[in-house]
N, C-alpha and C positions, 0 to 999 in steps of 0.2 A: 087868176086873171084869164079872161077869155081872149083867144086869138081869132075869134069869129070863124072858126073852122066849121064847115058844114058837111053834110053827106057827100057833096061834090068834092070837097077837100080830101076826104078819106079815099074817094075813088081815084083822085089824082096821086095821092101818096102811096097807094097800095103797091104799084109795080116797083117802087124804090125800096119798100120794106121787105117784100118777099125775097128770100135768099140773103138778106142782110145778116152778116155774121158778126158784126161789131157792135151794133146798137143794142143796148140791154134794157132801156126804159123809154117809153113814149108817153109823155104827159099831155093828154088832150082833154083833161077835165075842165069843167066850167064852160064848155062849148055846147050850148043848148041846141045849136043847129045840127048836131050829130044825133041821129035818131036810130030807131030799130031798122031803118032801111039800110044802115051800114053794117048790120050784124054779120051777114055772110062774108063781107070783105074783112071785117075784124077777126072773124074766126080763121079765115085763110091766112091772114097776117100772123096770128098767134101760132098756127100750125106750121108755117113755112118760113119762120125767122128764128133768131136767137133771142128775141125779146123775152125778158123775165117779168116785165111789168108793163101794162098798158093802163094808164090812169084815165078812167072813164067816169068817175064820179061827177055828179052835177051836169051830166049831159041829159039828153032826152031819151036815152036808152033805158028800157025797162029794167027793173031790178033783176028779174029772171034772166034776161039776156046778159046783163053784167056778170052775174054769177057763172054763166056758161063760159064767158071769156076768161074769167079768173081760173076756172077749173082747167081749161085748155092750157093756160100758162103754167100750171103745175106740172105738166108733162115735161120730163127732162128733154133738153134740146137734142140729145143723141137718139131720142125716140120719135122725133118729129120728122116731117117730110121736107126738109130744107133742100131746095134745089142747089 
């Protein structure tokens, strides 16, 4: 189910997710308004939070960029740059 989240929504959420030590999963799938424009922010979120999963299927993010996010999420949290 879409929540109508867009690239602007990712921009708004980013400061709340960076440094977050409790949230483990973020499901933003089925939001076609999320595009490759958000990839840099999503990478930063992946590297600077304790998230283990970011559900980005059925967005407008390219398969290649989705794979990059999934690879970053494989990095153990103790090896990330969490502020």
